[in-house]
mmCIF file of the N, C-alpha and C atoms, coordinates in Angstrom:
data_MODEL
# 
_entry.id   MODEL 
# 
loop_
_atom_site.group_PDB 
_atom_site.id 
_atom_site.type_symbol 
_atom_site.label_atom_id 
_atom_site.label_alt_id 
_atom_site.label_comp_id 
_atom_site.label_asym_id 
_atom_site.label_entity_id 
_atom_site.label_seq_id 
_atom_site.pdbx_PDB_ins_code 
_atom_site.Cartn_x 
_atom_site.Cartn_y 
_atom_site.Cartn_z 
_atom_site.occupancy 
_atom_site.B_iso_or_equiv 
_atom_site.pdbx_formal_charge 
_atom_site.auth_seq_id 
_atom_site.auth_comp_id 
_atom_site.auth_asym_id 
_atom_site.auth_atom_id 
_atom_site.pdbx_PDB_model_num 
ATOM 1   N N  . MET A 1 1  ? 134.302 141.494 109.076 1.00 0.00 ? 1  MET A N  1 
ATOM 2   C CA . MET A 1 1  ? 134.983 140.465 109.340 1.00 0.00 ? 1  MET A CA 1 
ATOM 3   C C  . MET A 1 1  ? 135.963 140.639 110.401 1.00 0.00 ? 1  MET A C  1 
ATOM 4   N N  . ASN A 1 2  ? 136.056 139.756 111.303 1.00 0.00 ? 2  ASN A N  1 
ATOM 5   C CA . ASN A 1 2  ? 136.803 139.705 112.340 1.00 0.00 ? 2  ASN A CA 1 
ATOM 6   C C  . ASN A 1 2  ? 138.362 139.133 112.222 1.00 0.00 ? 2  ASN A C  1 
ATOM 7   N N  . LYS A 1 3  ? 139.314 139.959 112.161 1.00 0.00 ? 3  LYS A N  1 
ATOM 8   C CA . LYS A 1 3  ? 140.553 139.422 111.858 1.00 0.00 ? 3  LYS A CA 1 
ATOM 9   C C  . LYS A 1 3  ? 141.454 139.123 113.111 1.00 0.00 ? 3  LYS A C  1 
ATOM 10  N N  . ALA A 1 4  ? 141.701 137.950 113.628 1.00 0.00 ? 4  ALA A N  1 
ATOM 11  C CA . ALA A 1 4  ? 142.237 137.694 115.021 1.00 0.00 ? 4  ALA A CA 1 
ATOM 12  C C  . ALA A 1 4  ? 143.363 136.391 114.470 1.00 0.00 ? 4  ALA A C  1 
ATOM 13  N N  . ILE A 1 5  ? 144.188 136.714 115.535 1.00 0.00 ? 5  ILE A N  1 
ATOM 14  C CA . ILE A 1 5  ? 145.122 135.548 115.674 1.00 0.00 ? 5  ILE A CA 1 
ATOM 15  C C  . ILE A 1 5  ? 144.753 134.773 117.092 1.00 0.00 ? 5  ILE A C  1 
ATOM 16  N N  . ILE A 1 6  ? 144.562 133.274 116.920 1.00 0.00 ? 6  ILE A N  1 
ATOM 17  C CA . ILE A 1 6  ? 144.519 132.518 118.083 1.00 0.00 ? 6  ILE A CA 1 
ATOM 18  C C  . ILE A 1 6  ? 145.596 131.702 118.408 1.00 0.00 ? 6  ILE A C  1 
ATOM 19  N N  . SER A 1 7  ? 146.383 131.780 119.431 1.00 0.00 ? 7  SER A N  1 
ATOM 20  C CA . SER A 1 7  ? 147.413 130.938 119.548 1.00 0.00 ? 7  SER A CA 1 
ATOM 21  C C  . SER A 1 7  ? 147.522 130.415 121.034 1.00 0.00 ? 7  SER A C  1 
ATOM 22  N N  . GLY A 1 8  ? 147.626 129.304 121.376 1.00 0.00 ? 8  GLY A N  1 
ATOM 23  C CA . GLY A 1 8  ? 147.751 129.234 122.806 1.00 0.00 ? 8  GLY A CA 1 
ATOM 24  C C  . GLY A 1 8  ? 146.795 129.475 123.733 1.00 0.00 ? 8  GLY A C  1 
ATOM 25  N N  . GLY A 1 9  ? 145.416 129.784 123.111 1.00 0.00 ? 9  GLY A N  1 
ATOM 26  C CA . GLY A 1 9  ? 144.333 130.024 123.915 1.00 0.00 ? 9  GLY A CA 1 
ATOM 27  C C  . GLY A 1 9  ? 144.393 131.650 124.276 1.00 0.00 ? 9  GLY A C  1 
ATOM 28  N N  . LEU A 1 10 ? 145.282 132.512 123.424 1.00 0.00 ? 10 LEU A N  1 
ATOM 29  C CA . LEU A 1 10 ? 145.218 133.770 123.478 1.00 0.00 ? 10 LEU A CA 1 
ATOM 30  C C  . LEU A 1 10 ? 144.705 134.232 122.092 1.00 0.00 ? 10 LEU A C  1 
ATOM 31  N N  . THR A 1 11 ? 143.837 135.249 122.157 1.00 0.00 ? 11 THR A N  1 
ATOM 32  C CA . THR A 1 11 ? 143.407 135.814 120.929 1.00 0.00 ? 11 THR A CA 1 
ATOM 33  C C  . THR A 1 11 ? 143.883 136.968 120.649 1.00 0.00 ? 11 THR A C  1 
ATOM 34  N N  . VAL A 1 12 ? 144.794 137.530 120.143 1.00 0.00 ? 12 VAL A N  1 
ATOM 35  C CA . VAL A 1 12 ? 145.045 138.810 119.556 1.00 0.00 ? 12 VAL A CA 1 
ATOM 36  C C  . VAL A 1 12 ? 144.161 139.655 118.123 1.00 0.00 ? 12 VAL A C  1 
ATOM 37  N N  . SER A 1 13 ? 143.601 140.581 118.467 1.00 0.00 ? 13 SER A N  1 
ATOM 38  C CA . SER A 1 13 ? 142.950 141.044 117.329 1.00 0.00 ? 13 SER A CA 1 
ATOM 39  C C  . SER A 1 13 ? 143.260 142.558 116.852 1.00 0.00 ? 13 SER A C  1 
ATOM 40  N N  . ALA A 1 14 ? 143.194 142.909 115.534 1.00 0.00 ? 14 ALA A N  1 
ATOM 41  C CA . ALA A 1 14 ? 143.352 144.094 115.165 1.00 0.00 ? 14 ALA A CA 1 
ATOM 42  C C  . ALA A 1 14 ? 142.782 145.413 116.094 1.00 0.00 ? 14 ALA A C  1 
ATOM 43  N N  . ALA A 1 15 ? 141.586 145.021 116.626 1.00 0.00 ? 15 ALA A N  1 
ATOM 44  C CA . ALA A 1 15 ? 141.545 146.314 117.601 1.00 0.00 ? 15 ALA A CA 1 
ATOM 45  C C  . ALA A 1 15 ? 142.226 146.364 118.762 1.00 0.00 ? 15 ALA A C  1 
ATOM 46  N N  . GLU A 1 16 ? 143.152 145.258 119.367 1.00 0.00 ? 16 GLU A N  1 
ATOM 47  C CA . GLU A 1 16 ? 143.822 145.413 120.537 1.00 0.00 ? 16 GLU A CA 1 
ATOM 48  C C  . GLU A 1 16 ? 145.021 146.110 119.899 1.00 0.00 ? 16 GLU A C  1 
ATOM 49  N N  . LEU A 1 17 ? 145.433 145.991 118.828 1.00 0.00 ? 17 LEU A N  1 
ATOM 50  C CA . LEU A 1 17 ? 146.723 146.292 118.253 1.00 0.00 ? 17 LEU A CA 1 
ATOM 51  C C  . LEU A 1 17 ? 146.678 148.036 118.118 1.00 0.00 ? 17 LEU A C  1 
ATOM 52  N N  . VAL A 1 18 ? 145.519 148.423 117.586 1.00 0.00 ? 18 VAL A N  1 
ATOM 53  C CA . VAL A 1 18 ? 145.527 149.932 117.440 1.00 0.00 ? 18 VAL A CA 1 
ATOM 54  C C  . VAL A 1 18 ? 146.129 150.766 118.604 1.00 0.00 ? 18 VAL A C  1 
ATOM 55  N N  . PRO A 1 19 ? 145.707 150.655 119.742 1.00 0.00 ? 19 PRO A N  1 
ATOM 56  C CA . PRO A 1 19 ? 146.297 151.552 120.986 1.00 0.00 ? 19 PRO A CA 1 
ATOM 57  C C  . PRO A 1 19 ? 147.731 151.494 120.970 1.00 0.00 ? 19 PRO A C  1 
ATOM 58  N N  . ALA A 1 20 ? 148.489 150.314 120.848 1.00 0.00 ? 20 ALA A N  1 
ATOM 59  C CA . ALA A 1 20 ? 149.917 149.944 120.863 1.00 0.00 ? 20 ALA A CA 1 
ATOM 60  C C  . ALA A 1 20 ? 150.504 150.454 119.775 1.00 0.00 ? 20 ALA A C  1 
ATOM 61  N N  . VAL A 1 21 ? 149.823 150.516 118.435 1.00 0.00 ? 21 VAL A N  1 
ATOM 62  C CA . VAL A 1 21 ? 150.443 150.853 117.261 1.00 0.00 ? 21 VAL A CA 1 
ATOM 63  C C  . VAL A 1 21 ? 150.507 152.684 117.347 1.00 0.00 ? 21 VAL A C  1 
ATOM 64  N N  . GLU A 1 22 ? 149.365 153.152 117.760 1.00 0.00 ? 22 GLU A N  1 
ATOM 65  C CA . GLU A 1 22 ? 149.290 154.476 117.775 1.00 0.00 ? 22 GLU A CA 1 
ATOM 66  C C  . GLU A 1 22 ? 150.428 155.099 118.832 1.00 0.00 ? 22 GLU A C  1 
ATOM 67  N N  . TRP A 1 23 ? 150.530 154.487 120.000 1.00 0.00 ? 23 TRP A N  1 
ATOM 68  C CA . TRP A 1 23 ? 151.537 154.713 121.127 1.00 0.00 ? 23 TRP A CA 1 
ATOM 69  C C  . TRP A 1 23 ? 152.788 154.758 120.659 1.00 0.00 ? 23 TRP A C  1 
ATOM 70  N N  . ALA A 1 24 ? 153.201 153.757 119.600 1.00 0.00 ? 24 ALA A N  1 
ATOM 71  C CA . ALA A 1 24 ? 154.494 153.493 119.022 1.00 0.00 ? 24 ALA A CA 1 
ATOM 72  C C  . ALA A 1 24 ? 154.795 154.566 118.241 1.00 0.00 ? 24 ALA A C  1 
ATOM 73  N N  . LEU A 1 25 ? 153.750 155.143 117.227 1.00 0.00 ? 25 LEU A N  1 
ATOM 74  C CA . LEU A 1 25 ? 153.876 155.909 116.148 1.00 0.00 ? 25 LEU A CA 1 
ATOM 75  C C  . LEU A 1 25 ? 153.844 157.446 116.863 1.00 0.00 ? 25 LEU A C  1 
ATOM 76  N N  . GLY A 1 26 ? 153.674 157.595 117.982 1.00 0.00 ? 26 GLY A N  1 
ATOM 77  C CA . GLY A 1 26 ? 153.745 158.759 118.600 1.00 0.00 ? 26 GLY A CA 1 
ATOM 78  C C  . GLY A 1 26 ? 154.985 159.127 119.290 1.00 0.00 ? 26 GLY A C  1 
ATOM 79  N N  . GLY A 1 27 ? 155.859 157.987 119.184 1.00 0.00 ? 27 GLY A N  1 
ATOM 80  C CA . GLY A 1 27 ? 157.202 158.356 119.981 1.00 0.00 ? 27 GLY A CA 1 
ATOM 81  C C  . GLY A 1 27 ? 157.152 157.562 120.958 1.00 0.00 ? 27 GLY A C  1 
ATOM 82  N N  . PHE A 1 28 ? 156.405 156.937 121.705 1.00 0.00 ? 28 PHE A N  1 
ATOM 83  C CA . PHE A 1 28 ? 156.386 156.306 122.752 1.00 0.00 ? 28 PHE A CA 1 
ATOM 84  C C  . PHE A 1 28 ? 156.176 157.271 124.205 1.00 0.00 ? 28 PHE A C  1 
ATOM 85  N N  . HIS A 1 29 ? 155.570 158.144 123.965 1.00 0.00 ? 29 HIS A N  1 
ATOM 86  C CA . HIS A 1 29 ? 155.339 159.582 124.571 1.00 0.00 ? 29 HIS A CA 1 
ATOM 87  C C  . HIS A 1 29 ? 153.846 159.114 125.033 1.00 0.00 ? 29 HIS A C  1 
ATOM 88  N N  . GLY A 1 30 ? 153.727 159.666 126.256 1.00 0.00 ? 30 GLY A N  1 
ATOM 89  C CA . GLY A 1 30 ? 152.336 159.305 127.021 1.00 0.00 ? 30 GLY A CA 1 
ATOM 90  C C  . GLY A 1 30 ? 152.276 157.840 127.876 1.00 0.00 ? 30 GLY A C  1 
ATOM 91  N N  . ALA A 1 31 ? 151.270 157.848 128.064 1.00 0.00 ? 31 ALA A N  1 
ATOM 92  C CA . ALA A 1 31 ? 150.643 156.543 129.056 1.00 0.00 ? 31 ALA A CA 1 
ATOM 93  C C  . ALA A 1 31 ? 150.671 155.322 128.285 1.00 0.00 ? 31 ALA A C  1 
ATOM 94  N N  . VAL A 1 32 ? 151.163 154.206 128.623 1.00 0.00 ? 32 VAL A N  1 
ATOM 95  C CA . VAL A 1 32 ? 151.526 152.874 127.865 1.00 0.00 ? 32 VAL A CA 1 
ATOM 96  C C  . VAL A 1 32 ? 149.991 152.390 127.904 1.00 0.00 ? 32 VAL A C  1 
ATOM 97  N N  . PRO A 1 33 ? 149.691 151.712 126.655 1.00 0.00 ? 33 PRO A N  1 
ATOM 98  C CA . PRO A 1 33 ? 148.644 151.344 126.495 1.00 0.00 ? 33 PRO A CA 1 
ATOM 99  C C  . PRO A 1 33 ? 148.208 150.060 127.542 1.00 0.00 ? 33 PRO A C  1 
ATOM 100 N N  . THR A 1 34 ? 147.050 150.118 127.769 1.00 0.00 ? 34 THR A N  1 
ATOM 101 C CA . THR A 1 34 ? 146.533 148.794 128.789 1.00 0.00 ? 34 THR A CA 1 
ATOM 102 C C  . THR A 1 34 ? 146.878 147.499 128.107 1.00 0.00 ? 34 THR A C  1 
ATOM 103 N N  . ASN A 1 35 ? 146.602 147.142 126.805 1.00 0.00 ? 35 ASN A N  1 
ATOM 104 C CA . ASN A 1 35 ? 146.541 146.061 126.039 1.00 0.00 ? 35 ASN A CA 1 
ATOM 105 C C  . ASN A 1 35 ? 148.220 145.616 125.708 1.00 0.00 ? 35 ASN A C  1 
ATOM 106 N N  . LEU A 1 36 ? 149.134 146.440 126.195 1.00 0.00 ? 36 LEU A N  1 
ATOM 107 C CA . LEU A 1 36 ? 150.447 146.145 125.692 1.00 0.00 ? 36 LEU A CA 1 
ATOM 108 C C  . LEU A 1 36 ? 151.098 145.007 126.310 1.00 0.00 ? 36 LEU A C  1 
ATOM 109 N N  . ALA A 1 37 ? 150.553 144.486 127.336 1.00 0.00 ? 37 ALA A N  1 
ATOM 110 C CA . ALA A 1 37 ? 151.172 143.656 127.948 1.00 0.00 ? 37 ALA A CA 1 
ATOM 111 C C  . ALA A 1 37 ? 150.445 142.158 127.513 1.00 0.00 ? 37 ALA A C  1 
ATOM 112 N N  . ALA A 1 38 ? 149.186 142.194 127.070 1.00 0.00 ? 38 ALA A N  1 
ATOM 113 C CA . ALA A 1 38 ? 148.656 140.925 126.348 1.00 0.00 ? 38 ALA A CA 1 
ATOM 114 C C  . ALA A 1 38 ? 149.366 140.849 125.101 1.00 0.00 ? 38 ALA A C  1 
ATOM 115 N N  . LEU A 1 39 ? 149.390 141.982 124.241 1.00 0.00 ? 39 LEU A N  1 
ATOM 116 C CA . LEU A 1 39 ? 150.234 141.750 123.199 1.00 0.00 ? 39 LEU A CA 1 
ATOM 117 C C  . LEU A 1 39 ? 151.823 141.304 123.017 1.00 0.00 ? 39 LEU A C  1 
ATOM 118 N N  . ILE A 1 40 ? 152.359 141.882 123.962 1.00 0.00 ? 40 ILE A N  1 
ATOM 119 C CA . ILE A 1 40 ? 153.897 140.926 124.136 1.00 0.00 ? 40 ILE A CA 1 
ATOM 120 C C  . ILE A 1 40 ? 153.553 139.543 124.544 1.00 0.00 ? 40 ILE A C  1 
ATOM 121 N N  . ALA A 1 41 ? 152.704 139.505 125.473 1.00 0.00 ? 41 ALA A N  1 
ATOM 122 C CA . ALA A 1 41 ? 152.496 137.771 125.804 1.00 0.00 ? 41 ALA A CA 1 
ATOM 123 C C  . ALA A 1 41 ? 152.042 137.116 124.416 1.00 0.00 ? 41 ALA A C  1 
ATOM 124 N N  . GLY A 1 42 ? 151.060 137.633 123.541 1.00 0.00 ? 42 GLY A N  1 
ATOM 125 C CA . GLY A 1 42 ? 150.707 136.919 122.734 1.00 0.00 ? 42 GLY A CA 1 
ATOM 126 C C  . GLY A 1 42 ? 151.730 136.849 121.665 1.00 0.00 ? 42 GLY A C  1 
ATOM 127 N N  . ALA A 1 43 ? 152.645 137.864 121.543 1.00 0.00 ? 43 ALA A N  1 
ATOM 128 C CA . ALA A 1 43 ? 154.112 137.507 120.593 1.00 0.00 ? 43 ALA A CA 1 
ATOM 129 C C  . ALA A 1 43 ? 154.956 136.452 121.040 1.00 0.00 ? 43 ALA A C  1 
ATOM 130 N N  . ILE A 1 44 ? 154.999 136.521 122.227 1.00 0.00 ? 44 ILE A N  1 
ATOM 131 C CA . ILE A 1 44 ? 156.097 135.346 122.848 1.00 0.00 ? 44 ILE A CA 1 
ATOM 132 C C  . ILE A 1 44 ? 155.342 134.067 122.361 1.00 0.00 ? 44 ILE A C  1 
ATOM 133 N N  . VAL A 1 45 ? 154.046 134.114 122.986 1.00 0.00 ? 45 VAL A N  1 
ATOM 134 C CA . VAL A 1 45 ? 153.070 132.564 122.606 1.00 0.00 ? 45 VAL A CA 1 
ATOM 135 C C  . VAL A 1 45 ? 153.283 132.190 121.068 1.00 0.00 ? 45 VAL A C  1 
ATOM 136 N N  . MET A 1 46 ? 153.227 133.362 120.352 1.00 0.00 ? 46 MET A N  1 
ATOM 137 C CA . MET A 1 46 ? 153.235 132.826 118.722 1.00 0.00 ? 46 MET A CA 1 
ATOM 138 C C  . MET A 1 46 ? 154.630 132.530 118.512 1.00 0.00 ? 46 MET A C  1 
ATOM 139 N N  . ALA A 1 47 ? 155.526 133.273 119.114 1.00 0.00 ? 47 ALA A N  1 
ATOM 140 C CA . ALA A 1 47 ? 156.901 132.689 118.532 1.00 0.00 ? 47 ALA A CA 1 
ATOM 141 C C  . ALA A 1 47 ? 157.301 131.298 118.805 1.00 0.00 ? 47 ALA A C  1 
ATOM 142 N N  . LEU A 1 48 ? 157.138 130.942 120.192 1.00 0.00 ? 48 LEU A N  1 
ATOM 143 C CA . LEU A 1 48 ? 157.258 129.603 120.680 1.00 0.00 ? 48 LEU A CA 1 
ATOM 144 C C  . LEU A 1 48 ? 156.305 128.918 119.900 1.00 0.00 ? 48 LEU A C  1 
ATOM 145 N N  . HIS A 1 49 ? 155.197 129.065 119.334 1.00 0.00 ? 49 HIS A N  1 
ATOM 146 C CA . HIS A 1 49 ? 154.340 128.148 118.425 1.00 0.00 ? 49 HIS A CA 1 
ATOM 147 C C  . HIS A 1 49 ? 155.247 127.797 117.000 1.00 0.00 ? 49 HIS A C  1 
ATOM 148 N N  . ALA A 1 50 ? 155.508 128.876 116.549 1.00 0.00 ? 50 ALA A N  1 
ATOM 149 C CA . ALA A 1 50 ? 156.360 129.003 115.151 1.00 0.00 ? 50 ALA A CA 1 
ATOM 150 C C  . ALA A 1 50 ? 157.684 128.349 115.437 1.00 0.00 ? 50 ALA A C  1 
ATOM 151 N N  . GLY A 1 51 ? 158.320 128.603 116.522 1.00 0.00 ? 51 GLY A N  1 
ATOM 152 C CA . GLY A 1 51 ? 159.458 127.474 116.804 1.00 0.00 ? 51 GLY A CA 1 
ATOM 153 C C  . GLY A 1 51 ? 159.450 126.246 116.781 1.00 0.00 ? 51 GLY A C  1 
ATOM 154 N N  . TYR A 1 52 ? 158.410 125.885 117.578 1.00 0.00 ? 52 TYR A N  1 
ATOM 155 C CA . TYR A 1 52 ? 157.974 124.371 117.531 1.00 0.00 ? 52 TYR A CA 1 
ATOM 156 C C  . TYR A 1 52 ? 157.470 123.711 116.504 1.00 0.00 ? 52 TYR A C  1 
ATOM 157 N N  . ASN A 1 53 ? 156.979 124.571 115.479 1.00 0.00 ? 53 ASN A N  1 
ATOM 158 C CA . ASN A 1 53 ? 156.279 123.989 114.279 1.00 0.00 ? 53 ASN A CA 1 
ATOM 159 C C  . ASN A 1 53 ? 157.377 124.044 113.327 1.00 0.00 ? 53 ASN A C  1 
ATOM 160 N N  . VAL A 1 54 ? 158.757 124.982 113.414 1.00 0.00 ? 54 VAL A N  1 
ATOM 161 C CA . VAL A 1 54 ? 160.064 124.718 112.449 1.00 0.00 ? 54 VAL A CA 1 
ATOM 162 C C  . VAL A 1 54 ? 160.429 123.610 112.863 1.00 0.00 ? 54 VAL A C  1 
ATOM 163 N N  . ILE A 1 55 ? 160.989 123.237 114.335 1.00 0.00 ? 55 ILE A N  1 
ATOM 164 C CA . ILE A 1 55 ? 161.713 122.043 114.673 1.00 0.00 ? 55 ILE A CA 1 
ATOM 165 C C  . ILE A 1 55 ? 160.848 120.699 114.310 1.00 0.00 ? 55 ILE A C  1 
ATOM 166 N N  . ALA A 1 56 ? 159.596 120.769 114.525 1.00 0.00 ? 56 ALA A N  1 
ATOM 167 C CA . ALA A 1 56 ? 158.580 119.775 114.168 1.00 0.00 ? 56 ALA A CA 1 
ATOM 168 C C  . ALA A 1 56 ? 158.816 119.261 112.447 1.00 0.00 ? 56 ALA A C  1 
ATOM 169 N N  . ALA A 1 57 ? 158.790 120.259 112.106 1.00 0.00 ? 57 ALA A N  1 
ATOM 170 C CA . ALA A 1 57 ? 158.794 119.858 110.638 1.00 0.00 ? 57 ALA A CA 1 
ATOM 171 C C  . ALA A 1 57 ? 160.034 119.490 110.171 1.00 0.00 ? 57 ALA A C  1 
ATOM 172 N N  . ARG A 1 58 ? 161.214 120.446 110.595 1.00 0.00 ? 58 ARG A N  1 
ATOM 173 C CA . ARG A 1 58 ? 162.795 119.465 110.191 1.00 0.00 ? 58 ARG A CA 1 
ATOM 174 C C  . ARG A 1 58 ? 162.784 118.052 110.686 1.00 0.00 ? 58 ARG A C  1 
ATOM 175 N N  . ALA A 1 59 ? 162.152 117.993 111.690 1.00 0.00 ? 59 ALA A N  1 
ATOM 176 C CA . ALA A 1 59 ? 162.518 116.293 112.390 1.00 0.00 ? 59 ALA A CA 1 
ATOM 177 C C  . ALA A 1 59 ? 161.540 115.573 111.604 1.00 0.00 ? 59 ALA A C  1 
ATOM 178 N N  . GLU A 1 60 ? 160.423 116.021 111.074 1.00 0.00 ? 60 GLU A N  1 
ATOM 179 C CA . GLU A 1 60 ? 159.633 114.943 110.176 1.00 0.00 ? 60 GLU A CA 1 
ATOM 180 C C  . GLU A 1 60 ? 160.229 115.079 108.870 1.00 0.00 ? 60 GLU A C  1 
ATOM 181 N N  . ALA A 1 61 ? 160.735 115.985 108.201 1.00 0.00 ? 61 ALA A N  1 
ATOM 182 C CA . ALA A 1 61 ? 161.255 115.858 107.092 1.00 0.00 ? 61 ALA A CA 1 
ATOM 183 C C  . ALA A 1 61 ? 162.892 114.859 106.813 1.00 0.00 ? 61 ALA A C  1 
ATOM 184 N N  . LYS A 1 62 ? 163.625 115.008 108.032 1.00 0.00 ? 62 LYS A N  1 
ATOM 185 C CA . LYS A 1 62 ? 164.574 114.214 108.385 1.00 0.00 ? 62 LYS A CA 1 
ATOM 186 C C  . LYS A 1 62 ? 164.467 112.838 108.443 1.00 0.00 ? 62 LYS A C  1 
ATOM 187 N N  . ALA A 1 63 ? 163.295 112.443 109.091 1.00 0.00 ? 63 ALA A N  1 
ATOM 188 C CA . ALA A 1 63 ? 162.721 110.899 109.514 1.00 0.00 ? 63 ALA A CA 1 
ATOM 189 C C  . ALA A 1 63 ? 162.080 110.238 108.022 1.00 0.00 ? 63 ALA A C  1 
ATOM 190 N N  . ALA A 1 64 ? 161.574 111.268 107.168 1.00 0.00 ? 64 ALA A N  1 
ATOM 191 C CA . ALA A 1 64 ? 161.050 111.019 105.594 1.00 0.00 ? 64 ALA A CA 1 
ATOM 192 C C  . ALA A 1 64 ? 162.352 110.757 104.935 1.00 0.00 ? 64 ALA A C  1 
ATOM 193 N N  . SER A 1 65 ? 163.390 111.755 105.206 1.00 0.00 ? 65 SER A N  1 
ATOM 194 C CA . SER A 1 65 ? 164.340 111.129 104.254 1.00 0.00 ? 65 SER A CA 1 
ATOM 195 C C  . SER A 1 65 ? 165.366 110.068 104.559 1.00 0.00 ? 65 SER A C  1 
ATOM 196 N N  . THR A 1 66 ? 165.213 109.715 105.530 1.00 0.00 ? 66 THR A N  1 
ATOM 197 C CA . THR A 1 66 ? 166.107 108.473 106.172 1.00 0.00 ? 66 THR A CA 1 
ATOM 198 C C  . THR A 1 66 ? 165.208 107.431 106.128 1.00 0.00 ? 66 THR A C  1 
ATOM 199 N N  . ALA A 1 67 ? 163.915 107.285 105.906 1.00 0.00 ? 67 ALA A N  1 
ATOM 200 C CA . ALA A 1 67 ? 162.950 106.116 105.845 1.00 0.00 ? 67 ALA A CA 1 
ATOM 201 C C  . ALA A 1 67 ? 163.503 105.394 104.727 1.00 0.00 ? 67 ALA A C  1 
ATOM 202 N N  . PRO A 1 68 ? 163.354 103.896 104.645 1.00 0.00 ? 68 PRO A N  1 
ATOM 203 C CA . PRO A 1 68 ? 163.715 103.239 103.378 1.00 0.00 ? 68 PRO A CA 1 
ATOM 204 C C  . PRO A 1 68 ? 162.653 103.247 102.265 1.00 0.00 ? 68 PRO A C  1 
ATOM 205 N N  . ALA A 1 69 ? 162.926 103.348 101.182 1.00 0.00 ? 69 ALA A N  1 
ATOM 206 C CA . ALA A 1 69 ? 161.913 103.637 99.824  1.00 0.00 ? 69 ALA A CA 1 
ATOM 207 C C  . ALA A 1 69 ? 161.081 102.351 99.774  1.00 0.00 ? 69 ALA A C  1 
ATOM 208 N N  . THR A 1 70 ? 159.859 102.394 99.651  1.00 0.00 ? 70 THR A N  1 
ATOM 209 C CA . THR A 1 70 ? 159.064 101.305 99.409  1.00 0.00 ? 70 THR A CA 1 
ATOM 210 C C  . THR A 1 70 ? 159.197 101.114 98.063  1.00 0.00 ? 70 THR A C  1 
ATOM 211 N N  . PRO A 1 71 ? 158.862 99.775  97.391  1.00 0.00 ? 71 PRO A N  1 
ATOM 212 C CA . PRO A 1 71 ? 159.024 99.492  96.189  1.00 0.00 ? 71 PRO A CA 1 
ATOM 213 C C  . PRO A 1 71 ? 157.587 99.956  95.459  1.00 0.00 ? 71 PRO A C  1 
ATOM 214 N N  . ALA A 1 72 ? 157.738 100.193 94.407  1.00 0.00 ? 72 ALA A N  1 
ATOM 215 C CA . ALA A 1 72 ? 156.584 100.771 93.669  1.00 0.00 ? 72 ALA A CA 1 
ATOM 216 C C  . ALA A 1 72 ? 155.814 99.602  93.070  1.00 0.00 ? 72 ALA A C  1 
ATOM 217 N N  . GLN A 1 73 ? 154.280 99.467  93.164  1.00 0.00 ? 73 GLN A N  1 
ATOM 218 C CA . GLN A 1 73 ? 153.659 98.375  92.981  1.00 0.00 ? 73 GLN A CA 1 
ATOM 219 C C  . GLN A 1 73 ? 152.906 98.647  91.376  1.00 0.00 ? 73 GLN A C  1 
# 
């Protein structure tokens, strides 16, 4: 099974996370993993998408709470 996060056209899979996690667990010594820039970009894109979803959900909830109630039939 392929576990991946797709956000904004950028796919981040567990296979891409392994080198960065190993590097971090090693105390940041040695060469920087080649996919670290892609992981950071993916995290930024996912954070922006999550922020937009929160703002959109709040706006929708506010609009729903201020809408006049319709009578039951």
